[in-house]
N, C-alpha and C positions, 0 to 999 in steps of 0.2 A: 276125612283129615282136608285140614286147612293148610295152604302153604304161603309164606310170610316171606318178603325181602325188607330188611330194614336198613336204614342207614347206619354206618359206624362211625363215631366220633373218636378223635385221639390219633389215629395211628393212618397216616398220610398213604401208605400203601394197601391198606384194607378199609375200603367204602363202604362194605355193607356185610349183613349177615344174613344167612339163609337157613330157614329153620321149617318144620312142622308143627303143629299144633292139633291137636282133636276139638277143641274148643276154644271159642275166646266170646266176651262179653264188650258191647260196644253201645253206645248211646250218641245221639245228637248233643245232648247237655254236655257232654264229658268230653274234653282235651285229649282223652287217653283211651287207650285200648287195652284191656287186662288178657291175657293169655293162661291159659291151663294147661299145665302138663301133668304128667303123670310119672310119678319119681318114688320109686321104694314102694308102691302101694299107696303114696299120699298124693293126692292132688296139691301142686305147687303154683303160684300165682306170680306171673311178672307182668309188669306194666309197661307200656310205651307209649310216647308222645304219636298222636295220630299222623302228624309232619313228618315224621321220620320214616313212616313206613311207605315203602316204595310201591310194594304189591301184596295185597291180601286177597288169596283166591281158593276155590276148591279146584280148579281147573290145572291137574298136574302137566298136560302138556304146556299149558302157556308158561306156567313156572319154569319147566324146564329150559324152554326155549328163550326166556327172558334171562336165566342165569348162564347160559351158551351165550346170548349176545353180550352180557356185561363180562364174563370172564374172556372173552376176545379182547373186548377194549380195555379191560385192566393190564391184558397181556401187552398189547402193544403199547400202552402209555408205560408201563413199567419199565419194557426195554428203552424206551427212550429217556426215562430218568434214570437208569442204570449207566447209558452212553454217555448223558449230560456229566453225571456224577464220576465216569471214569475222566472225561477230559477237563471238568473243573480240576479235579486231583493232579493231572498232569501241569496245568497250568499254575497251580499254586505252588507245585515242586519245582517249575521252571524260575516263578518269582523269587522263591527262597532262594534258590543257586543264584540267580543275579544278585541278588541282594547280599549272601555271603562273597560274592566275588568283589564286589563293592566292598564291602568292609574290608577286606584282604587287600585290595588296591589302597585305600585309606591307610591303613596300618604300615603299609611297605613304603609310600609315598609321604605320608605325614610325619 
């Protein structure tokens, strides 16, 4: 069995995909790796650009250690992002409240 960690694009809170494959095909001439999966008795192939592959190994311990390290890093950073989003939400609410107060003062005095 081979263990894969691949970069994930499009979702800022999910940076990688981790999965296992029984077989893969790669060559020096290609910029891609083809992974073979068995699904419903048939072989399915999925390709991925080599530059997106963070780890491709048959060492399960290395794979697990790397995943543990990545998850800890992700957890720390997501907590910081959540805190920053809450702070931003509070500051936006304060700004909107201050603007509303200014609008009310202008209506009353203008």
